[in-house]
VEXLUMKE-808826 format. One line per 10 residues: for each residue x, y, z of N, C-alpha, C. Coordinates in steps of 0.05 Angstrom, whole numbers, plus 32768, in hexadecimal, padded with zeros to 4 digits. Atoms other than C-alpha are relative to their C-alpha. Example, Ala and Ser with C-alpha at 12.3 -4.5 7.8 and 13.67 -1.06 7.14 Angstrom:
<pavos>
8012,7FE8,8000,80F6,7FA6,809C,8012,8018,8000; 7FF0,7FE8,7FFF,8111,7FEB,808F,7FF1,8016,800E
</pavos>
This chain:
<pavos>
7FE3,7FF1,800A,7747,8F6E,7E96,800D,8007,7FDB; 8005,7FFA,8014,774E,8F93,7E47,8017,7FED,7FF5; 7FE8,8004,800A,7785,8F83,7E12,8012,8003,8012; 7FE4,7FF0,7FF6,77CB,8F83,7E34,8013,800A,7FE5; 7FEB,8001,800F,77FA,8F9B,7E02,8014,7FF7,8008; 7FE7,8017,8001,783D,8F85,7DF4,8014,801B,8006; 7FE1,7FEB,7FF1,7865,8FD2,7E0B,7FEB,7FFD,8024; 8005,8000,7FE6,783F,8FBE,7E4D,8001,7FEE,8016; 7FF4,801D,7FEF,785E,8F84,7E70,8011,8002,800E; 7FEA,7FF3,7FF4,7891,8F9C,7E98,7FF6,7FEB,8023
7FFF,800C,7FE0,789A,8F6A,7EDF,7FE2,7FE4,7FF6; 800E,801C,800F,7865,8F35,7EB4,800E,7FE0,8002; 7FF3,8029,800B,7873,8EED,7EA9,7FF6,7FFC,7FE6; 801B,7FFE,8002,785E,8EC7,7E73,7FE9,7FEF,8005; 8012,800D,7FF8,7832,8EA3,7EA0,7FDF,8010,8009; 801C,7FEC,8006,780A,8EE5,7EA3,7FF4,800F,7FEE; 7FFC,7FF4,8021,780F,8EF6,7E5D,7FE7,7FE4,7FF4; 8009,8009,800E,77ED,8EAB,7E4E,7FEB,7FFA,8001; 8025,8008,8009,77AD,8E83,7E3C,800A,7FE8,8012; 7FFF,800B,7FE3,779E,8E49,7E74,7FF4,7FEA,7FF3
801E,8016,8002,7764,8E28,7E55,8003,7FFC,7FD9; 7FF8,8013,801C,7787,8DFC,7E16,7FF1,7FF0,7FF4; 8011,8016,8017,776D,8DD9,7DE5,801B,7FEC,7FF0; 7FF4,8018,800C,77A3,8D9C,7DD3,7FF6,7FE9,7FEF; 8001,801F,800F,77AB,8D5C,7DA9,801B,7FEE,8007; 7FE8,8009,7FF6,77CC,8D23,7DB9,801B,7FFA,7FEC; 7FE4,8006,8013,780D,8D0B,7D9F,7FF7,7FEE,7FE4; 8004,8016,8010,77EF,8CD4,7D7C,7FE5,800A,7FE3; 8006,7FE7,8012,77CB,8D0B,7D56,8004,7FFC,7FDE; 7FFF,8003,8015,77B6,8D05,7D0C,8008,8010,7FEC
7FFE,7FF6,8015,77C6,8D2C,7CC9,7FE5,800F,8003; 8015,7FFA,7FF7,777C,8D2A,7CC6,7FF0,800E,800B; 7FFC,7FF1,7FE0,776B,8D41,7D06,8007,8016,8009; 7FF6,7FEB,8007,7797,8D76,7D02,7FF5,8015,7FF7; 8011,7FEF,8015,7779,8D95,7CCF,7FDD,7FF9,800A; 801A,7FFD,7FF0,7731,8D86,7CEF,8001,8018,8018; 8003,7FF4,7FE2,7743,8DA7,7D33,7FFF,801C,7FF6; 7FFB,7FE6,800A,7762,8DEB,7D0E,7FE5,8018,7FE8; 8016,7FFA,8012,771B,8DE5,7CD9,7FE7,800E,8020; 801E,8000,7FF1,76EE,8DE4,7D1B,8004,8020,8013
7FFF,7FE1,7FF6,7707,8E2C,7D34,8017,801E,7FE8; 7FF0,7FF4,8006,771B,8E64,7D07,801D,8010,8016; 7FF0,7FE8,7FE6,774F,8E88,7D3B,800C,7FE7,8007; 7FE9,8013,7FE6,7773,8E49,7D4E,8017,7FFC,7FE5; 7FE4,8001,800C,77C2,8E55,7D30,8010,7FF3,8003; 7FEA,800B,7FEF,77E7,8E1F,7D57,7FF1,7FE8,800D; 8007,800D,7FF8,77D5,8DD5,7D64,8010,7FF8,8015; 7FEF,8011,7FED,77F4,8DB7,7DA3,7FF6,7FE7,8003; 8012,8018,8006,7801,8D7C,7DA5,8013,7FF7,8023; 7FF9,8001,7FDE,7812,8D5A,7DF9,7FFF,7FDC,7FF9
8002,8017,7FF3,7828,8D12,7E0B,7FE4,7FEE,8012; 8020,7FF9,7FE2,77FC,8CE6,7E46,8008,800C,800E; 8000,7FF2,7FE8,7820,8D0C,7E71,7FFD,801A,7FFF; 8011,7FE6,800A,7804,8D51,7E56,8025,800E,7FFE; 7FF0,7FF5,8010,7850,8D5B,7E3D,7FFE,8007,7FF0; 7FFF,7FEC,8012,7858,8D90,7E0C,8011,7FEC,7FE8; 7FEF,800F,8018,7870,8D67,7DC7,8004,8008,7FE5; 8000,7FF6,8017,7869,8D95,7D91,7FE9,8009,7FF4; 8013,7FEF,800A,7840,8DC7,7D69,7FFB,7FF7,7FE5; 800F,7FF4,801C,7826,8DD8,7D28,7FFA,8015,7FF8
8012,7FE8,8003,780F,8E19,7D07,7FEF,7FF9,7FE8; 8018,8004,8019,77CE,8E16,7CDA,8009,7FFB,7FD9; 7FE8,7FFF,8022,77FF,8E30,7CA5,8011,7FEE,7FF7; 7FE9,8013,8008,782C,8DFC,7CA7,8002,7FEC,7FF9; 800E,8030,800E,77FE,8DB6,7CA6,8012,8002,7FE4; 7FFE,7FF6,8024,7819,8DB3,7C5C,7FE3,7FE8,8000; 8027,8008,8009,77D3,8DA0,7C34,8002,7FDD,7FEF; 7FF2,800E,800D,77F8,8D6E,7C0F,8009,7FE1,8012; 8006,8010,7FEC,77F9,8D42,7C4D,7FF6,7FEC,800B; 8020,800D,7FFD,77DD,8D00,7C58,7FFB,7FFC,8018
8021,7FFE,7FE6,779E,8D06,7C8C,8005,7FE8,800D; 800A,8012,7FED,77AD,8CC5,7CAB,8022,7FF6,8011; 7FEA,7FFA,7FF0,77FC,8CD1,7CBF,8005,8016,8011; 7FF9,7FFA,7FEA,7813,8CE3,7CFE,8006,8021,7FFC; 8002,7FDD,7FFD,780D,8D33,7D00,801B,800C,801C; 7FF4,8004,7FE9,7845,8D2F,7D3E,8022,800D,7FF1; 7FDD,800B,8016,7886,8D24,7D00,7FF5,801D,7FEB; 7FF9,7FE6,800C,786C,8D67,7CE4,7FFC,801B,8014; 8002,7FDF,7FF1,786E,8D90,7D27,8011,800C,8000; 7FE4,7FF4,7FF4,78A2,8DB8,7D49,7FF2,8002,8022
800F,7FFE,7FE5,78AF,8DB0,7D92,800F,801E,8005; 7FE7,7FE0,7FF9,78D0,8E05,7D8E,7FEB,800B,7FF0; 7FEB,7FFA,7FDC,78CC,8E2C,7DA4,7FE8,8004,8015; 8010,7FFC,7FEE,78AF,8E30,7DE4,800B,800B,801A; 8000,7FFB,7FEA,78AB,8E56,7E1E,7FFB,7FFF,8028; 7FFD,800A,7FE2,78B4,8E57,7E70,7FE2,8010,800F; 8011,7FED,7FF1,787E,8E71,7E9A,800B,8013,8011; 7FED,7FE5,7FEB,78AD,8EA0,7EBF,8014,800A,7FED; 7FFA,7FEA,801A,78C7,8EB4,7E7E,7FFC,8020,8009; 801B,7FE2,7FFD,78B3,8F09,7E81,7FF6,7FF7,7FDD
801C,800F,8011,7873,8F17,7E57,8017,8007,7FE9; 7FFA,7FEE,8016,78A1,8F3E,7E29,800E,7FE1,7FE5; 7FF3,8011,7FFE,78C9,8F00,7E14,7FF0,7FF6,7FEF; 8018,8015,800E,7895,8ED1,7E09,7FE9,800C,7FE7; 7FFF,7FF7,8017,7877,8F00,7DDE,800B,8009,7FF0; 7FF2,8003,8011,78AB,8F07,7DBB,8004,7FE5,7FE8; 8007,801A,8001,78AA,8EC2,7DB1,7FEA,7FF5,7FE2; 801B,800D,8019,7865,8EBC,7D96,7FFE,8015,7FE4; 7FF9,7FED,801A,7874,8EF4,7D67,8014,7FFE,7FEC; 7FF2,800B,8016,78B0,8ECD,7D44,7FEC,7FEC,7FF0
8009,8011,8016,7881,8E9C,7D27,7FE4,8007,7FFC; 8014,7FFD,801B,784B,8E9E,7CF6,7FE2,7FFE,800D; 801E,8004,7FF0,7813,8E8C,7D27,7FF9,801D,8008; 7FFC,7FE8,7FF7,7826,8EC0,7D4A,7FF0,7FF8,802F; 8009,8009,7FFC,7817,8E8E,7D89,802F,7FF1,800B; 7FF3,8010,7FF3,7852,8E6A,7DC2,7FFA,7FF3,8016; 7FF8,8012,7FEF,7852,8E38,7DEC,8005,8003,801F; 7FED,7FFA,7FE6,785C,8E3B,7E36,7FFA,7FE6,8014; 7FF5,8021,7FEA,7880,8DFB,7E53,7FFF,7FFE,801B; 7FF8,7FF1,7FE6,788D,8E01,7EA3,801C,7FDC,7FFC
7FEA,8007,8000,78CE,8DD8,7EB7,8003,7FD7,7FF6; 7FFD,801F,800A,78B0,8D8C,7EA7,8000,7FFD,7FEB; 8001,800A,8018,789E,8D98,7E69,7FE0,8008,7FFD; 801A,8010,8010,7855,8D94,7E69,7FF8,8027,8000; 8009,7FEB,8007,782F,8DCC,7E4D,7FEC,8005,8010; 8005,7FFC,7FEF,7814,8DF9,7E76,7FF2,801F,7FF1; 8006,7FEE,800E,77FF,8E2C,7E48,800D,8014,7FE4; 7FED,7FEE,801C,7800,8E67,7E0B,8007,8018,8003; 7FFD,7FE4,8002,781F,8EA2,7DFD,7FEB,8000,7FD4; 8001,8006,8023,77ED,8EB8,7DC1,7FFC,802A,8001
7FF9,7FEF,800B,77F0,8F01,7D96,7FF6,8008,7FEF; 8016,7FFC,800F,77BF,8F27,7D80,7FFE,8009,7FD5; 8003,8001,8022,77B4,8F2E,7D2B,800D,8017,7FFF; 7FF6,7FF0,7FFA,77CB,8F78,7D37,801D,8003,8007; 7FDC,8001,7FF9,780F,8F5D,7D56,7FFE,801F,8016; 8007,7FEE,7FF5,77FA,8F98,7D8C,8005,7FF6,8019; 800C,8007,7FDD,77E4,8F67,7DD3,7FF5,7FE9,7FF9; 8005,8026,7FF9,77D7,8F2E,7DED,7FEE,7FF1,8001; 8025,8005,8008,779B,8F05,7DD9,7FF1,7FF2,8020; 8005,7FFB,7FF1,7773,8F00,7E11,8008,8003,801B
7FF7,7FF6,7FD9,7792,8F23,7E4B,7FEB,8018,8002
</pavos>
């Protein structure tokens, strides 16, 4: 499938446009570990944290991680649980949530609070990444 444009999502849900293969971090991750996570890839824009049951605990954008934060401090204290979308939400709505973030990313969480994907928007802000 080629890039799916933000304008071509009639009848699609967040589950149809989200990335399902995710990398995420345990809720116990330190600020230093998050910095290393972001350093591993120039395309990483959002670190996602989950608890032991894979429930979404929060996320932090690469640009929101304070440079002065103590490397040994818990990163989850700097993270936000919002925004998040549901798998059955309209794809257009999920795209709008992602576009409202500096990272252009929105976690997708099921009814049990488990992280199931992430909606990502391309740099041009015209299409979904990886679709």
